[in-house]
VMD Tcl script that draws the C-alpha trace (Angstrom):
set ca {
  {-0.78 10.76 -19.94}
  {-3.95 10.66 -22.08}
  {-5.22 7.67 -20.13}
  {-4.55 9.38 -16.81}
  {-6.29 12.51 -18.07}
  {-9.37 10.58 -19.11}
  {-9.53 8.80 -15.75}
  {-9.18 12.06 -13.84}
  {-11.84 13.70 -16.01}
  {-14.23 10.83 -15.46}
  {-13.62 10.88 -11.72}
  {-14.27 14.62 -11.57}
  {-17.49 14.16 -13.51}
  {-18.65 11.49 -11.07}
  {-17.98 13.79 -8.11}
  {-19.90 16.68 -9.71}
  {-22.86 14.50 -10.65}
  {-22.97 12.87 -7.22}
  {-22.80 16.26 -5.49}
  {-25.63 17.58 -7.66}
  {-27.74 14.52 -6.98}
  {-27.30 14.76 -3.23}
  {-27.98 18.49 -3.31}
  {-31.42 17.83 -4.77}
  {-32.18 14.58 -2.93}
  {-32.36 14.59 0.85}
  {-31.10 11.17 2.07}
  {-33.35 11.49 5.13}
  {-36.50 11.58 2.99}
  {-38.47 8.39 3.05}
  {-36.96 7.44 6.41}
  {-38.84 7.75 9.70}
  {-35.53 8.09 11.47}
  {-31.80 7.48 10.94}
  {-31.90 4.90 13.69}
  {-34.52 2.86 11.82}
  {-32.35 3.05 8.73}
  {-29.36 1.73 10.69}
  {-27.35 4.94 10.21}
  {-25.03 6.29 12.94}
  {-25.86 9.76 14.13}
  {-24.13 13.08 13.53}
  {-20.55 13.26 14.75}
  {-19.80 9.62 14.00}
  {-16.43 8.75 12.49}
  {-16.10 6.76 9.28}
  {-12.93 5.39 7.69}
  {-13.06 4.90 3.91}
  {-10.53 2.26 2.83}
  {-9.61 2.21 -0.87}
  {-7.00 0.55 -3.07}
  {-5.99 3.36 -5.43}
  {-6.31 7.12 -5.88}
  {-9.53 7.81 -7.85}
  {-11.44 4.96 -6.16}
  {-12.86 7.53 -3.74}
  {-14.45 9.45 -6.61}
  {-15.31 6.69 -9.07}
  {-16.92 4.32 -6.58}
  {-17.62 6.11 -3.30}
  {-18.42 9.76 -4.06}
  {-22.17 9.47 -3.32}
  {-21.43 7.61 -0.07}
  {-18.81 10.13 1.12}
  {-21.00 13.11 0.25}
  {-23.95 11.45 1.94}
  {-21.91 10.87 5.10}
  {-20.89 14.50 4.98}
  {-24.53 15.57 4.86}
  {-25.09 13.40 7.92}
  {-22.21 15.28 9.58}
  {-19.90 12.30 9.83}
  {-16.18 12.85 10.20}
  {-14.70 10.89 7.30}
  {-11.07 9.78 7.07}
  {-9.50 7.96 4.13}
  {-6.86 5.24 3.97}
  {-5.50 4.43 0.51}
  {-3.47 1.22 0.17}
  {-1.37 2.28 -2.83}
  {-0.11 5.36 -4.64}
  {-1.61 4.15 -7.93}
  {1.77 3.85 -9.59}
  {0.85 1.33 -12.30}
  {1.69 3.85 -15.05}
  {4.52 5.46 -13.04}
  {2.23 8.36 -12.15}
  {2.17 7.75 -8.41}
  {3.31 11.21 -7.31}
  {0.75 12.88 -9.56}
  {-2.03 10.63 -8.37}
  {-1.24 11.32 -4.72}
  {-1.78 15.02 -5.36}
  {-4.95 14.28 -7.31}
  {-6.24 12.19 -4.42}
  {-5.81 15.09 -2.01}
  {-7.59 17.43 -4.43}
  {-10.42 14.95 -4.89}
  {-10.77 14.48 -1.14}
  {-10.99 18.25 -0.75}
  {-13.97 18.30 -3.10}
  {-15.54 15.43 -1.18}
  {-15.06 17.21 2.14}
  {-12.22 15.08 3.53}
  {-9.42 17.34 4.84}
  {-5.77 16.55 4.02}
  {-5.12 15.83 7.71}
  {-7.55 12.88 7.43}
  {-5.94 11.30 4.35}
  {-3.26 8.61 4.57}
  {-1.57 6.87 1.65}
  {0.34 3.61 2.03}
  {3.07 3.26 -0.56}
  {5.21 0.11 -0.40}
  {6.06 -3.05 -2.32}
  {3.58 -5.19 -0.38}
  {0.63 -3.47 -2.05}
  {1.56 -2.72 -5.66}
  {-0.96 -1.12 -8.01}
  {-1.12 -4.14 -10.29}
  {-4.26 -6.08 -11.31}
  {-2.05 -9.13 -11.79}
  {-0.97 -9.20 -8.12}
  {-3.18 -10.63 -5.39}
  {-2.60 -8.74 -2.15}
  {-2.09 -10.78 1.00}
  {-5.39 -10.23 2.81}
  {-3.93 -11.05 6.22}
  {-1.25 -8.41 5.68}
  {-3.95 -5.98 4.56}
  {-5.92 -6.65 7.75}
  {-2.89 -6.21 10.00}
  {-1.92 -3.00 8.22}
  {-5.45 -1.66 8.51}
  {-5.48 -2.35 12.25}
  {-2.37 -0.21 12.67}
  {-4.45 2.74 11.53}
  {-7.49 2.08 13.71}
  {-7.60 2.70 17.46}
  {-9.78 0.59 19.73}
  {-9.92 1.13 23.49}
  {-11.61 -1.39 25.81}
  {-11.16 -3.35 29.06}
  {-8.05 -5.24 30.12}
  {-7.84 -9.06 30.35}
  {-9.49 -9.03 33.77}
  {-12.28 -6.72 32.66}
  {-11.02 -4.17 35.25}
  {-13.77 -5.21 37.68}
  {-13.84 -8.88 36.70}
  {-17.24 -8.61 34.99}
  {-17.64 -11.41 32.42}
  {-19.05 -9.00 29.82}
  {-15.96 -6.80 30.18}
  {-13.68 -9.81 29.74}
  {-15.62 -10.86 26.62}
  {-14.99 -7.47 25.02}
  {-11.26 -7.69 25.77}
  {-11.09 -11.16 24.22}
  {-13.00 -10.10 21.13}
  {-10.83 -7.02 20.53}
  {-7.59 -8.85 21.24}
  {-8.36 -11.48 18.60}
  {-7.89 -9.25 15.52}
  {-5.17 -7.11 17.09}
  {-1.59 -7.55 15.86}
  {0.49 -10.24 17.56}
  {2.51 -7.59 19.40}
  {0.03 -7.69 22.28}
  {1.51 -8.27 25.74}
  {0.53 -7.80 29.36}
  {1.72 -4.79 31.30}
  {3.59 -5.86 34.41}
  {2.13 -4.41 37.59}
  {-0.81 -2.86 35.78}
  {-4.43 -3.80 35.17}
  {-3.93 -3.01 31.52}
  {-2.93 -5.08 28.55}
  {-0.74 -3.36 26.03}
  {-1.49 -3.60 22.32}
  {1.21 -2.11 20.11}
  {3.01 0.38 22.37}
  {0.39 2.20 24.39}
  {-1.17 1.31 27.74}
  {-3.62 3.04 30.03}
  {-4.54 1.62 33.40}
  {-7.64 -0.54 33.11}
  {-7.83 -0.50 29.34}
  {-6.65 -2.25 26.21}
  {-5.47 -0.49 23.06}
  {-5.33 -1.73 19.51}
  {-3.32 1.34 18.76}
  {-3.10 3.44 15.65}
  {0.46 4.46 14.87}
  {2.37 6.07 12.07}
  {3.68 3.00 10.29}
  {7.07 3.02 8.59}
  {5.49 1.76 5.37}
  {3.05 4.63 5.02}
  {3.07 8.24 3.99}
  {1.16 10.57 6.29}
  {-0.23 13.55 4.46}
  {-0.22 16.79 6.47}
  {-0.80 15.54 9.96}
  {-2.54 12.66 11.65}
  {-5.80 10.95 10.88}
  {-8.66 12.29 12.99}
}
mol new
graphics top color blue
foreach p $ca { graphics top sphere $p radius 0.5 }
foreach p [lrange $ca 0 end-1] q [lrange $ca 1 end] { graphics top cylinder $p $q radius 0.2 }
display resetview
């Protein structure tokens, strides 16, 4: 419990310091434009992917707060409950509290909690499984295999998106659409986000 308390205290301190720093320092200063800096504009969506509760504060607090100042909509996907010391339930609650301070609403927080991704520095996670799991929480919509109109650029986008999509992809009979996961819309391809059985959705769906 003392170790957990120290970690939580340190994480809180990082958040406070980062917030104070960003309050004084305007990230747009020294830049002629956000476009020149390679930053997406206001209203963009960003998904923060972390391994354990407290990563968001200890390692990404300045980034998340900076994105908030740029008016990004930030969601968070955590790949474990942080149960190394059997404190997983406590750390889930702490993660939600921390995200609240960082400006990420509970509806945009998802925690994956299963045996494939244990909180254990001695276990190497299967990166292919990580990638496939991540793709289940990201939605991509683009052209079907024929590019709808047959344009070669459209077909190229379909091929590129289909590559990293899960192997559940199949063609929709009688439709111009290809179906990725379980959703299909005429003339489009979906690498579809879905509520996976191995995840815990906290208060709603990711935005």
